[in-house]
C-alpha positions as CSV (number, residue, x, y, z in Angstrom):
1,M,124.1,16.5,34.9
2,P,122.7,13.4,32.8
3,D,125.7,11.5,31.4
4,R,125.8,9.7,28.2
5,A,124.6,6.3,30.2
6,Q,121.6,8.2,31.4
7,T,120.8,9.1,27.7
8,S,121.3,5.5,26.7
9,T,118.9,4.5,29.5
10,L,116.2,6.8,28.2
11,T,116.5,5.5,24.6
12,A,116.1,1.8,25.8
13,E,113.2,2.9,27.9
14,L,111.1,4.4,24.7
15,Q,112.3,1.6,22.6
16,A,110.9,-0.8,25.0
17,S,107.8,0.9,25.3
18,G,107.3,0.2,21.9
19,Y,108.2,3.9,20.7
20,D,110.9,3.5,18.3
21,V,112.3,7.1,17.2
22,A,115.0,6.0,14.7
23,A,112.2,4.3,13.0
24,I,110.1,7.3,13.0
25,R,112.6,9.7,12.1
26,A,113.6,7.8,9.1
27,D,109.8,8.7,7.5
28,F,111.1,12.6,7.8
29,P,113.4,13.0,4.9
30,G,114.4,16.6,6.3
31,L,115.8,15.2,9.0
32,S,118.7,13.3,7.3
33,R,120.2,16.5,6.0
34,E,122.8,18.5,7.2
35,V,123.1,22.2,8.1
36,N,126.5,24.1,8.0
37,G,128.5,20.7,8.1
38,H,126.6,19.2,11.1
39,P,123.7,16.7,11.1
40,L,120.5,18.8,11.3
41,V,119.0,19.2,15.0
42,Y,115.5,20.6,14.7
43,L,114.1,21.8,17.7
44,D,111.7,24.5,16.4
45,S,108.6,22.3,15.9
46,A,106.5,24.8,17.8
47,N,106.7,27.1,14.9
48,T,106.2,24.5,12.5
49,S,106.9,20.9,12.5
50,Q,108.7,18.5,10.1
51,K,106.5,16.5,7.7
52,P,106.8,12.9,6.8
53,A,107.1,11.6,3.3
54,S,103.7,10.3,3.5
55,V,102.1,13.5,3.2
56,V,104.2,14.7,0.5
57,A,103.2,12.0,-1.4
58,A,99.5,12.3,-0.7
59,M,99.8,15.9,-1.6
60,A,101.8,14.9,-4.9
61,E,99.2,12.4,-5.7
62,H,96.6,14.5,-5.6
63,Y,98.0,17.2,-7.9
64,S,99.1,14.4,-10.2
65,F,96.1,12.3,-10.5
66,H,93.0,14.0,-8.6
67,N,93.4,17.8,-9.1
68,A,90.1,19.4,-9.5
69,N,87.9,21.6,-7.9
70,V,85.6,20.5,-5.0
71,A,81.6,20.6,-4.5
72,R,79.8,21.2,-8.0
73,A,82.5,19.6,-10.3
74,M,80.7,16.6,-11.0
75,H,83.0,14.9,-13.3
76,T,85.2,12.3,-12.4
77,L,88.0,14.4,-11.1
78,G,86.0,16.4,-9.3
79,M,84.4,13.6,-7.3
80,E,87.7,12.3,-6.5
81,A,89.0,15.8,-5.3
82,T,85.6,16.0,-3.2
83,A,86.0,12.5,-1.6
84,G,89.7,13.4,-0.6
85,F,88.6,17.1,0.8
86,E,85.7,15.6,2.8
87,G,87.3,12.5,3.5
88,A,90.1,14.8,5.4
89,R,87.2,16.5,7.2
90,A,85.8,13.3,8.4
91,K,89.4,12.1,9.6
92,I,89.7,15.3,11.6
93,A,86.2,14.9,13.3
94,T,87.1,11.6,14.8
95,F,90.7,12.6,15.6
96,I,89.6,15.4,17.9
97,G,86.3,13.4,19.1
98,A,83.8,15.9,17.2
99,A,80.1,14.9,16.8
100,G,80.6,14.9,12.8
101,P,82.5,16.3,10.1
102,Q,79.4,19.1,10.0
103,E,81.3,20.4,13.1
104,V,84.8,20.9,11.3
105,V,85.4,24.2,9.4
106,F,88.3,24.7,6.9
107,T,90.7,27.5,7.3
108,K,94.0,28.6,5.9
109,N,95.4,28.6,9.8
110,A,94.6,28.7,13.6
111,S,95.0,32.7,13.4
112,E,92.2,32.7,10.8
113,A,90.2,30.1,12.6
114,L,90.3,32.2,15.8
115,N,89.6,35.3,13.5
116,L,86.3,34.0,12.3
117,A,85.4,33.2,15.9
118,A,86.1,36.7,16.7
119,Y,84.2,38.1,14.0
120,T,81.3,36.1,14.2
121,L,80.7,35.9,17.9
122,A,81.0,39.9,18.1
123,S,77.6,39.7,16.7
124,R,76.7,39.0,20.0
125,L,78.4,41.8,22.0
126,Q,77.0,44.8,23.3
127,P,79.2,47.8,24.9
128,G,80.1,46.9,28.5
129,D,80.1,43.1,27.6
130,E,83.4,41.6,28.6
131,I,86.0,39.1,26.7
132,V,88.5,37.3,28.9
133,I,92.0,36.1,27.9
134,S,95.1,35.8,29.2
135,V,98.6,37.7,29.3
136,L,100.3,34.3,28.0
137,E,98.3,34.2,24.8
138,H,100.0,34.0,21.2
139,H,98.9,37.3,19.3
140,S,96.4,35.6,17.2
141,N,94.1,35.0,20.4
142,I,94.9,38.7,21.2
143,V,94.7,40.8,18.4
144,P,91.4,39.4,17.0
145,W,89.6,39.9,20.4
146,Q,91.1,43.3,20.8
147,L,89.3,44.3,17.2
148,A,86.0,42.5,18.3
149,A,85.9,44.9,21.5
150,E,87.1,48.0,19.6
151,R,84.2,47.6,17.1
152,T,81.4,46.7,19.9
153,G,82.5,48.6,23.0
154,A,83.0,45.4,24.9
155,V,85.9,45.4,27.6
156,L,88.8,43.1,27.5
157,R,90.1,41.5,30.5
158,W,93.2,39.3,31.5
159,F,94.1,36.3,33.5
160,D,97.5,37.1,35.1
161,I,100.2,34.3,35.7
162,T,101.7,33.2,38.8
163,E,105.8,33.3,39.1
164,D,106.0,29.6,37.6
165,G,104.0,30.5,34.5
166,R,100.7,29.4,35.4
167,L,97.4,30.9,34.9
168,D,96.9,32.7,38.3
169,L,93.3,31.6,39.2
170,G,93.3,32.5,42.7
171,K,93.8,36.2,41.7
172,A,91.2,35.5,38.8
173,A,88.9,34.8,41.4
174,A,89.4,37.5,43.7
175,E,89.0,40.0,41.0
176,N,85.7,38.3,39.9
177,L,87.3,38.1,36.6
178,I,84.7,35.7,34.9
179,N,81.4,37.2,36.0
180,E,77.6,38.0,34.7
181,R,79.0,40.5,32.2
182,T,81.5,37.9,30.6
183,K,80.6,36.7,27.0
184,I,83.5,35.1,25.7
185,V,86.4,33.2,27.4
186,S,89.3,32.4,25.0
187,I,92.5,30.3,26.4
188,A,95.2,28.5,24.8
189,A,95.2,25.1,25.9
190,V,99.0,25.0,26.0
191,S,101.5,28.2,26.1
192,N,103.7,28.4,22.8
193,V,106.0,30.1,25.3
194,L,106.1,28.4,28.6
195,G,104.9,25.3,27.7
196,T,102.1,25.6,30.3
197,V,99.3,23.2,30.2
198,N,96.4,25.4,31.2
199,P,93.1,24.2,33.3
200,V,91.2,24.6,30.2
201,S,88.2,22.3,31.5
202,E,88.1,24.0,34.7
203,I,87.9,27.6,33.1
204,A,85.3,26.4,30.8
205,A,82.9,25.5,33.4
206,Q,83.4,28.7,35.3
207,A,82.5,30.4,31.7
208,H,79.5,28.2,31.1
209,A,78.0,28.9,34.4
210,V,77.6,32.6,33.5
211,G,76.5,31.6,30.0
212,A,79.7,32.9,28.2
213,V,81.2,31.1,25.1
214,M,84.5,28.9,25.6
215,V,87.1,29.4,22.7
216,V,90.1,27.2,23.0
217,D,93.5,27.7,21.2
218,A,94.7,24.3,20.9
219,A,97.3,25.1,18.4
220,Q,99.9,23.7,20.7
221,A,97.7,20.9,22.0
222,A,96.4,19.0,19.2
223,P,99.9,17.8,17.9
224,H,101.1,16.6,20.8
225,A,98.7,15.0,23.2
226,G,95.6,15.6,21.0
227,V,92.2,17.0,21.9
228,D,88.6,15.6,22.9
229,V,86.0,18.2,22.2
230,A,83.6,16.1,23.9
231,T,85.5,16.5,27.1
232,I,87.6,19.7,27.0
233,G,84.7,22.0,27.7
234,A,85.4,24.1,24.5
235,D,82.4,25.6,22.4
236,L,84.9,26.6,19.4
237,L,88.5,25.3,19.1
238,A,91.2,26.2,16.8
239,F,94.3,24.3,15.5
240,T,96.6,24.5,12.6
241,G,97.7,21.7,10.3
242,H,101.4,22.7,9.4
243,K,102.0,21.9,13.6
244,M,100.9,18.6,13.4
245,L,103.0,17.1,10.4
246,G,100.8,18.8,8.0
247,P,101.3,21.4,4.8
248,T,101.1,25.1,5.7
249,G,97.8,26.9,4.3
250,I,95.4,24.8,6.2
251,G,93.8,25.2,9.7
252,V,90.8,24.1,11.4
253,L,87.8,25.4,13.4
254,W,85.6,23.2,15.4
255,G,82.4,24.2,16.9
256,R,79.3,22.8,18.5
257,Y,77.0,22.6,15.7
258,D,74.2,24.5,17.3
259,L,76.5,27.5,18.0
260,L,78.0,27.2,14.2
261,A,74.2,27.2,12.8
262,E,73.3,30.4,14.9
263,L,76.4,32.4,13.8
264,P,76.8,34.5,10.4
265,P,79.4,34.4,7.9
266,F,82.9,35.5,7.8
267,L,83.4,35.7,4.4
268,G,81.2,35.9,1.5
269,G,81.4,34.2,-2.2
270,G,80.9,31.1,-3.9
271,E,79.9,28.0,-2.1
272,M,78.8,29.7,1.2
273,I,75.5,30.4,-0.1
274,K,72.1,28.7,-0.8
275,V,70.5,31.4,-3.0
276,V,72.1,34.7,-4.4
277,K,69.6,37.5,-5.6
278,L,70.4,41.0,-6.2
279,T,68.1,41.8,-3.2
280,G,69.9,39.5,-0.8
281,S,71.3,36.3,-0.2
282,T,70.8,33.1,2.2
283,Y,73.7,30.9,3.3
284,A,74.6,27.5,3.5
285,E,74.5,25.6,6.7
286,P,77.7,24.7,8.5
287,P,80.5,24.0,7.9
288,H,80.4,25.5,4.4
289,R,78.5,28.6,5.2
290,F,82.2,29.3,6.6
291,E,84.4,28.3,3.8
292,A,83.7,30.9,0.8
293,G,85.8,30.2,-2.3
294,T,87.9,27.5,-3.5
295,P,89.3,25.8,-0.2
296,P,92.7,24.6,0.3
297,I,91.9,21.0,-1.0
298,A,95.4,19.5,-1.4
299,E,96.4,20.8,1.6
300,A,93.3,19.1,3.4
301,V,94.3,16.0,1.7
302,G,97.9,16.5,3.2
303,L,96.4,17.1,6.4
304,G,94.3,14.2,6.2
305,A,97.5,11.9,5.5
306,A,99.1,13.6,8.7
307,I,96.1,12.3,10.7
308,D,96.5,8.9,9.5
309,Y,100.4,9.0,10.3
310,L,99.6,10.5,14.0
311,N,97.1,7.8,14.2
312,G,99.4,5.1,13.1
313,V,102.2,6.1,15.9
314,G,99.5,6.6,18.2
315,I,98.9,9.9,20.2
316,E,99.1,8.4,23.7
317,K,102.4,7.4,22.6
318,I,103.6,10.5,21.6
319,A,102.5,12.2,24.4
320,I,104.5,10.0,26.5
321,H,107.3,10.3,24.5
322,E,107.2,14.0,24.9
323,E,106.9,13.9,28.5
324,R,109.8,11.7,28.8
325,I,111.9,14.1,26.4
326,T,110.9,17.0,28.0
327,A,111.7,16.0,31.2
328,Y,115.1,15.0,30.1
329,A,115.5,18.5,28.3
330,L,114.5,20.1,31.4
331,T,117.3,18.4,33.6
332,R,119.7,18.9,30.8
333,L,119.2,22.7,30.3
334,S,119.1,23.5,34.3
335,A,122.6,22.3,34.1
336,V,124.0,25.1,31.8
337,D,125.2,27.9,33.7
338,G,123.5,31.0,33.4
339,L,120.4,29.5,31.8
340,R,117.1,30.4,32.9
341,I,113.9,28.5,32.0
342,L,110.8,30.2,31.8
343,G,107.7,29.0,33.1
344,P,107.4,25.2,34.7
345,T,110.6,23.6,35.5
346,R,109.3,20.2,36.1
347,P,107.2,18.2,33.4
348,V,104.0,18.0,34.9
349,D,101.1,19.9,33.0
350,R,103.7,21.2,30.7
351,G,104.4,20.6,26.9
352,G,107.5,20.7,25.1
353,A,107.9,23.9,24.3
354,I,111.0,25.3,26.4
355,S,111.9,29.1,26.4
356,F,114.8,30.1,28.1
357,T,117.1,33.3,28.7
358,L,121.4,33.0,28.6
359,T,123.5,35.3,30.5
360,T,127.3,34.5,30.8
361,A,129.7,34.1,33.8
362,N,130.7,37.8,33.3
363,G,127.0,39.1,33.6
364,L,126.4,39.5,29.8
365,E,122.8,38.6,28.8
366,V,123.1,36.9,25.3
367,H,120.5,38.0,22.8
368,P,118.1,35.2,21.8
369,H,119.0,35.8,17.9
370,D,122.7,35.6,18.8
371,V,122.0,32.4,20.3
372,M,120.0,31.2,17.8
373,Q,122.5,32.3,15.0
374,L,125.7,30.6,17.1
375,L,123.6,27.4,17.5
376,D,122.6,27.4,14.0
377,S,126.1,27.5,13.0
378,R,126.1,24.0,14.7
379,G,123.0,22.6,12.8
380,I,121.0,23.3,15.6
381,A,117.3,25.0,14.9
382,V,115.9,27.1,17.7
383,R,113.7,30.1,17.5
384,G,114.6,33.6,19.0
385,G,112.5,36.5,19.6
386,H,109.2,37.1,21.6
387,H,107.4,34.0,19.5
388,C,104.1,36.2,18.5
389,A,103.7,36.8,22.5
390,R,104.9,40.2,23.3
391,P,102.7,40.7,26.4
392,L,103.7,37.6,28.1
393,H,107.4,38.4,27.5
394,E,106.7,42.3,28.8
395,R,104.9,40.5,31.9
396,L,108.1,38.6,32.4
397,G,110.2,41.5,32.2
398,I,112.2,40.4,29.2
399,S,112.1,41.6,25.7
400,A,112.8,38.4,23.9
401,S,113.6,34.5,24.6
402,T,115.1,31.6,23.1
403,R,112.7,28.6,22.4
404,A,113.5,24.9,21.8
405,S,110.5,22.8,20.9
406,L,110.0,19.1,20.9
407,Y,107.9,16.8,18.9
408,L,107.5,13.1,18.5
409,Y,111.1,12.9,16.3
410,T,113.0,14.5,18.9
411,T,115.8,12.5,20.4
412,T,117.9,12.6,23.6
413,T,120.9,13.2,21.4
414,E,119.6,16.1,19.9
415,I,119.1,17.7,23.7
416,D,122.6,16.7,24.3
417,A,123.7,18.5,21.3
418,L,121.7,21.7,22.5
419,A,123.1,21.8,25.9
420,D,126.6,21.4,24.2
421,G,125.9,24.3,21.9
422,L,124.8,26.5,24.6
423,N,127.7,25.9,26.9
424,Y,129.5,26.8,23.4
425,V,127.6,29.9,22.9
426,A,128.1,31.2,26.7
427,D,132.2,30.4,26.5
428,F,131.7,32.5,23.2
429,F,130.5,35.4,24.9
430,G,131.7,35.0,28.1
431,G,135.2,35.2,26.8
432,R,134.3,38.8,25.8
433,S,135.2,41.8,27.9
């Protein structure tokens, strides 16, 4: 088991590399509070991240001084609001390596972005066509494709996983999973349950070889190591603002411009049109074709401020910090008696979402909701349930799990508190007959 000296050593190494966790944490007001008489230990960032003061301030300034609608509001406030909104789009385009802001579509979250992708791509499907996803997907990357298959007569097929929680590429090859009937492949870049980093580029190459469109759910990738759409191999890619220091209510669908220009609208209304007549309508060019009605203006400004913050810290430094803190957490949690880590147990091609089950010395399987509540009594915030990935939990033979998820502000002290808390939970339930 790592001791306090190892904790201090890792903290010193992080500081020596120019990554000052304490300074970063000072930018997040919420991290300084207490919960149930204990300092908050926030380990639920895969669910939603905490927000730096700069993001809150940017949104407050927008609402206080620049509040107006965008695009057609030509007065000063309208132009300021439009500049903030479109400026955020440009920041995001640069952050993900897009060819330009015209490839960035604002949605209200990653779920809506994936629904947009599924709904519009369904216009290309015929009965018997195949859609390939995986068993480790979030419900947001399952249900929209189920709906598309139901509407079109297409067939849904699945990547399985290996015993260590990685996509089973060997089995997929043996089953000819991606073949001439495949029209769409949609895969998470990083599992929100297992932390597995999937070989998206390799799968994208297989998809493109048969003429299929590659969709990527990057909700757990963009905040932590970033994404480069120029190299990842995606044709469409979705992520959300609230998991990457931004506000709730805003997400992003990136797409190759030529593909976006071929896709039909998703929603109808103001701003997504060129001309409306009683006899029919024509539609705006991307991205506005997919942004009907008043968009999430202040939320876009907040997400732009979050991008500024991530750039200020450095996404490469964040990735290194998370790799180190994840390695520490895997080692620390592995030493808790009765704890079983789901997915990869080494920090190789692995993110900072760590899900686990806990069994006491007398053989009692502690329900994740009980784990979550007892940890909360000590100020530790984790998540218990199936994490919107029920098919994966069924594949693993369990109904639910507990998940601790790490981010740029996570410390070794917090991991120690989690490990100590889990020992407390095991002792609490282990003492019962």
